[in-house]
C-alpha positions in Angstrom: 118.4 13.3 95.8 119.9 16.5 97.3 122.9 16.2 94.9 120.5 16.2 91.9 118.8 19.3 93.2 122.1 21.1 93.7 123.4 19.9 90.3 120.3 21.2 88.6 120.8 24.6 90.1 124.5 24.6 89.2 123.9 23.4 85.6 121.1 25.9 85.3 123.4 28.8 86.2 126.1 27.5 83.8 123.6 27.3 81.0 122.4 30.8 81.9 126.0 32.1 81.7 126.5 30.3 78.3 123.3 31.9 77.1 124.4 35.3 78.1 127.8 34.8 76.4 126.0 33.6 73.4 124.1 36.9 73.3 127.4 38.8 73.1 128.4 36.7 70.0 125.1 37.1 68.2 126.4 39.7 65.6 129.3 37.4 64.7 127.2 34.3 63.7 126.6 33.6 60.1 122.9 33.7 60.8 122.4 36.3 63.5 118.7 35.6 63.9 119.4 32.0 64.7 122.1 33.2 67.1 119.5 35.3 68.8 117.2 32.3 69.0 120.0 30.3 70.6 120.6 33.1 73.1 117.0 33.3 74.1 116.6 29.5 74.3 119.8 29.2 76.5 118.5 31.8 79.0 115.0 30.3 79.0 116.2 26.7 79.3 118.5 27.8 82.2 115.5 29.2 84.0 113.6 26.0 83.6 116.6 24.0 85.0 116.7 26.4 88.0 113.0 26.0 88.5 113.4 22.2 88.4 116.1 22.5 91.0 113.9 24.5 93.3 110.9 22.2 93.1 112.9 18.9 93.0 112.3 18.1 96.7 108.5 18.2 96.1 108.5 15.7 93.3 107.2 12.3 94.5 108.8 9.7 92.2 110.9 6.7 92.7 114.7 7.1 92.8 115.2 5.6 89.4 112.5 7.8 87.8 114.0 10.8 89.4 117.4 9.9 87.9 115.8 9.5 84.5 114.0 12.9 84.8 117.3 14.5 85.9 119.3 13.1 83.0 116.7 13.9 80.4 116.1 17.4 81.6 119.8 18.2 81.5 120.2 16.5 78.1 117.1 18.2 76.6 117.9 21.7 77.8 121.6 21.7 76.8 120.9 19.9 73.4 118.3 22.5 72.4 120.7 25.3 73.1 123.7 23.6 71.4 121.7 22.7 68.3 120.6 26.3 67.9 124.2 27.5 68.3 125.4 25.1 65.7 122.6 26.1 63.4 123.6 29.7 63.7 
């Protein structure tokens, strides 16, 4: 369980960095407004992952449900950001 907490924090910081780098590339996208949306979504989703990592030890679920929540939260946050980047 501690590994999932630490991984959420690490993956959140990685997504935050990707969102910031995405912000640098906004003028170079074919659709800059969608690039800006991707930048904002990346930064906001990263903050959600970091918040999940900080409250992870207070969540009272079974181990299997925690694993599902962990996987779906990572998949969801990264797929939102990646789909917006590809749309831009």
